C-alpha positions as CSV (number, residue, x, y, z in Angstrom):
1,X,-39.2,57.5,6.5
2,X,-38.9,54.4,4.3
3,X,-35.1,54.6,4.4
4,X,-35.1,54.6,8.2
5,X,-37.5,51.6,8.3
6,X,-35.2,49.7,5.9
7,X,-32.2,50.4,8.1
8,X,-34.1,49.2,11.1
9,X,-35.2,46.1,9.3
10,X,-31.5,45.3,8.4
11,X,-30.4,46.0,12.0
12,X,-33.0,43.5,13.2
13,X,-31.6,40.8,11.0
14,X,-28.2,41.5,12.7
15,X,-25.2,39.1,12.6
16,X,-26.9,35.9,11.2
17,X,-28.0,37.8,8.1
18,X,-24.5,39.2,7.5
19,X,-22.9,35.7,8.0
20,X,-25.4,34.2,5.6
21,X,-24.5,36.8,3.0
22,X,-20.8,36.1,3.5
23,X,-21.4,32.4,3.2
24,X,-23.3,32.8,0.0
25,X,-20.6,35.0,-1.4
26,X,-17.9,32.4,-0.6
27,X,-20.0,29.6,-2.0
28,X,-20.8,31.4,-5.2
29,X,-17.7,33.4,-6.0
30,X,-17.2,35.2,-9.3
31,X,-16.9,33.1,-12.5
32,X,-13.1,33.3,-12.8
33,X,-12.7,31.6,-9.4
34,X,-15.1,28.9,-10.3
35,X,-13.2,28.3,-13.5
36,X,-9.9,28.0,-11.7
37,X,-11.2,25.8,-8.9
38,X,-10.9,22.4,-10.7
39,X,-7.3,23.1,-11.7
40,X,-6.6,24.2,-8.1
41,X,-8.0,20.9,-6.8
42,X,-5.7,18.9,-9.1
43,X,-2.7,21.0,-8.3
44,X,-3.2,20.8,-4.5
45,X,-3.8,17.0,-4.6
46,X,-0.6,16.6,-6.6
47,X,1.3,18.8,-4.1
48,X,0.0,16.8,-1.2
49,X,0.2,13.2,-2.4
50,X,2.5,13.0,-5.3
51,X,5.3,15.0,-3.6
52,X,4.9,13.0,-0.4
53,X,4.0,16.0,1.9
54,X,0.9,14.5,3.5
55,X,2.1,15.3,7.1
56,X,3.6,18.7,6.4
57,X,2.0,21.7,8.2
58,X,1.2,23.3,4.8
59,X,-0.7,20.2,3.8
60,X,-3.4,21.0,6.3
61,X,-3.9,24.4,4.6
62,X,-4.0,22.6,1.3
63,X,-6.7,20.2,2.6
64,X,-8.9,23.1,3.6
65,X,-8.4,24.9,0.2
66,X,-9.1,21.7,-1.7
67,X,-12.3,21.2,0.2
68,X,-13.3,24.8,-0.4
69,X,-12.5,24.5,-4.1
70,X,-14.5,21.3,-4.4
71,X,-17.5,22.9,-2.6
72,X,-17.3,25.8,-5.1
73,X,-17.4,23.5,-8.0
74,X,-20.3,21.4,-6.6
75,X,-22.3,24.6,-5.8
76,X,-21.7,25.9,-9.3
77,X,-22.9,22.6,-10.8
78,X,-26.0,22.5,-8.6
79,X,-26.8,26.1,-9.5
80,X,-26.3,25.5,-13.2
81,X,-28.5,22.4,-13.0
82,X,-31.3,24.3,-11.2
83,X,-31.2,27.1,-13.7
84,X,-31.0,24.8,-16.7
85,X,-34.0,24.3,-19.0
86,X,-36.2,21.3,-18.4
87,X,-34.6,18.0,-19.5
88,X,-37.3,17.4,-22.2
89,X,-36.5,20.7,-23.9
90,X,-32.8,19.7,-23.9
91,X,-33.6,16.3,-25.3
92,X,-35.8,17.9,-28.0
93,X,-33.0,20.2,-29.0
94,X,-30.6,17.2,-29.1
95,X,-33.0,15.2,-31.3
96,X,-32.8,17.9,-34.0
97,X,-29.1,17.5,-34.4
98,X,-29.3,14.2,-36.4
99,X,-31.7,11.3,-36.8
100,X,-29.0,9.0,-35.3
101,X,-28.9,11.2,-32.1
102,X,-32.7,11.0,-31.9
103,X,-32.6,7.2,-32.1
104,X,-29.9,7.0,-29.4
105,X,-32.1,9.0,-27.1
106,X,-35.4,7.2,-27.9
107,X,-34.3,3.6,-28.4
108,X,-32.8,2.0,-25.3
109,X,-32.0,-1.3,-27.2
110,X,-30.2,0.7,-30.0
111,X,-28.1,2.4,-27.3
112,X,-27.2,-1.0,-25.8
113,X,-26.1,-2.4,-29.1
114,X,-24.1,0.7,-29.9
115,X,-22.2,0.2,-26.7
116,X,-21.7,-3.4,-27.6
117,X,-20.1,-2.4,-31.0
118,X,-17.9,0.1,-29.3
119,X,-16.8,-2.5,-26.7
120,X,-16.2,-5.0,-29.6
121,X,-13.8,-2.5,-31.2
122,X,-11.9,-1.9,-27.9
123,X,-11.8,-5.7,-27.2
124,X,-10.3,-6.4,-30.6
125,X,-7.6,-3.8,-30.2
126,X,-6.8,-5.0,-26.7
127,X,-6.7,-8.6,-27.8
128,X,-4.4,-7.7,-30.8
129,X,-2.0,-5.7,-28.5
130,X,-1.9,-8.4,-25.9
131,X,-1.2,-11.1,-28.4
132,X,1.6,-9.1,-29.9
133,X,3.1,-8.4,-26.5
134,X,2.8,-12.1,-25.6
135,X,4.6,-13.1,-28.7
136,X,7.3,-10.5,-28.3
137,X,8.0,-11.0,-24.6
138,X,7.0,-14.7,-24.4
139,X,4.7,-13.8,-21.6
140,X,2.0,-16.1,-20.3
141,X,0.5,-13.2,-18.4
142,X,-0.3,-11.1,-21.5
143,X,-1.4,-14.2,-23.4
144,X,-4.0,-14.9,-20.7
145,X,-5.1,-11.3,-21.0
146,X,-5.4,-11.8,-24.8
147,X,-7.7,-14.8,-24.3
148,X,-9.8,-12.8,-21.9
149,X,-10.3,-10.0,-24.5
150,X,-10.9,-12.6,-27.2
151,X,-13.8,-14.1,-25.2
152,X,-15.3,-10.7,-24.7
153,X,-15.0,-9.9,-28.4
154,X,-16.6,-13.2,-29.4
155,X,-19.6,-12.5,-27.2
156,X,-20.0,-9.0,-28.4
157,X,-19.6,-10.1,-32.0
158,X,-22.5,-12.6,-31.5
159,X,-24.6,-9.8,-30.1
160,X,-23.7,-7.4,-32.9
161,X,-24.6,-10.1,-35.5
162,X,-27.9,-10.8,-33.8
163,X,-28.8,-7.1,-34.0
164,X,-28.1,-6.9,-37.7
165,X,-29.8,-10.2,-38.7
166,X,-33.6,-10.3,-39.5
167,X,-35.4,-12.6,-37.2
168,X,-37.9,-14.9,-38.8
169,X,-38.2,-17.1,-35.7
170,X,-37.6,-14.7,-32.7
171,X,-37.8,-17.5,-30.0
172,X,-35.2,-19.6,-31.7
173,X,-32.9,-16.7,-32.4
174,X,-33.2,-15.5,-28.8
175,X,-32.4,-19.0,-27.5
176,X,-29.3,-19.2,-29.7
177,X,-27.9,-15.8,-28.7
178,X,-28.5,-16.4,-25.0
179,X,-27.0,-19.9,-25.2
180,X,-24.0,-18.7,-27.1
181,X,-23.3,-15.9,-24.7
182,X,-23.9,-18.1,-21.7
183,X,-21.3,-20.7,-22.8
184,X,-18.8,-17.9,-23.6
185,X,-19.3,-16.3,-20.2
186,X,-18.7,-19.7,-18.5
187,X,-15.6,-20.0,-20.7
188,X,-14.5,-16.5,-19.7
189,X,-14.2,-17.7,-16.1
190,X,-11.0,-19.6,-17.1
191,X,-8.9,-16.7,-18.2
192,X,-10.2,-14.6,-15.3
193,X,-9.0,-17.4,-12.9
194,X,-5.7,-17.5,-14.8
195,X,-5.2,-13.8,-14.3
196,X,-5.6,-14.2,-10.6
197,X,-3.3,-17.3,-10.4
198,X,-0.6,-15.7,-12.5
199,X,-0.6,-12.6,-10.4
200,X,-0.3,-14.5,-7.2
201,X,2.7,-16.4,-8.5
202,X,4.3,-13.2,-9.8
203,X,4.0,-13.7,-13.5
204,X,2.4,-10.3,-14.0
205,X,0.4,-7.5,-12.5
206,X,-1.5,-4.3,-13.2
207,X,0.1,-0.9,-12.4
208,X,-0.9,2.6,-13.1
209,X,-0.5,6.1,-11.7
210,X,-2.4,6.8,-8.5
211,X,-5.1,9.0,-10.2
212,X,-5.6,6.4,-13.0
213,X,-6.0,3.8,-10.3
214,X,-8.7,5.9,-8.5
215,X,-10.4,6.4,-11.9
216,X,-10.4,2.6,-12.5
217,X,-11.9,2.0,-9.1
218,X,-14.7,4.5,-9.6
219,X,-15.4,3.0,-13.1
220,X,-15.4,-0.5,-11.7
221,X,-17.9,0.2,-9.0
222,X,-20.3,2.2,-11.3
223,X,-20.0,-0.5,-14.0
224,X,-20.6,-3.3,-11.5
225,X,-23.6,-1.6,-9.9
226,X,-25.3,-0.9,-13.2
227,X,-24.5,-4.4,-14.4
228,X,-26.0,-6.1,-11.4
229,X,-29.1,-4.0,-11.5
230,X,-29.8,-4.8,-15.1
231,X,-29.0,-8.5,-14.6
232,X,-31.4,-8.9,-11.7
233,X,-34.0,-6.8,-13.5
234,X,-34.0,-9.0,-16.6
235,X,-33.2,-12.3,-14.9
236,X,-36.8,-13.5,-15.2
237,X,-36.2,-14.2,-18.8
238,X,-39.1,-12.1,-20.1
239,X,-36.6,-10.1,-22.3
240,X,-34.0,-12.6,-23.4
241,X,-31.8,-10.2,-25.4
242,X,-31.7,-7.7,-22.5
243,X,-30.7,-10.6,-20.2
244,X,-27.9,-11.5,-22.6
245,X,-26.7,-7.9,-22.8
246,X,-26.7,-7.4,-19.1
247,X,-25.0,-10.8,-18.5
248,X,-22.1,-9.8,-20.7
249,X,-21.9,-6.4,-19.0
250,X,-21.9,-7.8,-15.4
251,X,-19.4,-10.5,-16.2
252,X,-17.1,-7.9,-17.7
253,X,-17.7,-5.7,-14.6
254,X,-16.7,-8.5,-12.3
255,X,-13.5,-9.0,-14.2
256,X,-12.9,-5.2,-13.9
257,X,-13.3,-5.5,-10.1
258,X,-10.6,-8.2,-10.1
259,X,-8.3,-5.9,-12.1
260,X,-9.1,-3.0,-9.7
261,X,-8.3,-5.0,-6.6
262,X,-5.0,-6.2,-8.1
263,X,-4.2,-2.7,-9.2
264,X,-5.0,-1.2,-5.8
265,X,-3.1,-3.8,-3.8
266,X,-0.1,-3.3,-6.1
267,X,0.0,0.5,-6.1
268,X,-1.1,1.2,-2.5
269,X,-0.1,-1.9,-0.6
270,X,2.7,-2.0,1.9
271,X,5.8,-3.8,0.7
272,X,6.6,-5.5,4.1
273,X,6.7,-9.3,4.1
274,X,3.5,-9.7,6.2
275,X,1.6,-7.2,4.1
276,X,2.7,-8.9,0.9
277,X,1.4,-12.2,2.1
278,X,-1.9,-10.7,3.1
279,X,-2.1,-9.1,-0.4
280,X,-1.5,-12.4,-2.1
281,X,-4.3,-14.0,0.0
282,X,-6.6,-11.1,-0.9
283,X,-5.9,-11.5,-4.6
284,X,-6.4,-15.3,-4.4
285,X,-9.7,-14.9,-2.6
286,X,-10.9,-12.1,-4.9
287,X,-9.9,-14.3,-7.9
288,X,-12.0,-17.2,-6.6
289,X,-15.0,-15.0,-5.9
290,X,-14.9,-13.3,-9.3
291,X,-14.4,-16.6,-11.1
292,X,-17.4,-18.1,-9.4
293,X,-19.4,-15.0,-10.0
294,X,-18.7,-15.0,-13.7
295,X,-19.4,-18.7,-14.0
296,X,-22.7,-18.3,-12.2
297,X,-23.8,-15.5,-14.5
298,X,-23.0,-17.6,-17.5
299,X,-24.8,-20.6,-16.0
300,X,-27.9,-18.6,-15.2
301,X,-28.0,-17.3,-18.8
302,X,-27.5,-20.8,-20.2
303,X,-30.3,-22.2,-18.1
304,X,-32.6,-19.4,-19.0
305,X,-31.8,-19.9,-22.7
306,X,-33.0,-23.5,-22.6
307,X,-36.4,-22.3,-21.4
308,X,-37.0,-19.8,-24.1
309,X,-39.9,-20.7,-26.4
310,X,-41.1,-23.5,-24.1
311,X,-44.7,-23.3,-22.8
């Protein structure tokens, strides 16, 4: 009796129910298919774009398979996130790993200065490599890049020293660090402008593989968005050190946007004469906009620094 009623209930659901079950089965396939999907996406994209088969009939099948593989990966991530333990439990477990990890989780300012020190190390390596290449190749382009990285390294060195120094007079120390970073950011506008000018006149450019270029673009947009948010949030000057940190971040992000635009135009731009002229104007315009943006950020920080400690 119960079996017959169950069958009748399934028959009432009919085709929509079966289609829903098929859809769920396709969206949440067995674990081996989920594990292979990211590699399938990369392989299919390489097959389509790197081998120049965008218009081939088989490319359309590859488009569909890539979209399906991406949907499987996203569904698996969402399912895993929904079944994961609460974030507080995860953070509590992470805090037990080491006191340093606990401090990174609980102290936002400590996290910011940790990023500053990491950025300082990268800037010093980039500056040293650029100076060596400039000396070896007698290249004004790489020398300009070296000056850019030196400016960033100097600002981050100031911030790192501020973090490690005891502050007997906080207002004075905050004024000094903001003023120092503000002046350095305004100075940073010079090598940024030089990079744009030298690229327009053909002294150098940025070039990477297509996938690296896409990664740089994503990184540039995320970095710029986070930098602008923090800069606007702390621009009232109520937290001077936070304003200095966000100013350095947003000025670096603006320069990264210039790098990204040069990279994209160089790697994906048409090589026809008219297109090249348009690309040069685009680079020149982007260079002017980024230079002004960096200078304004430094000017705002400098003006704010002069008001610190005043009633």
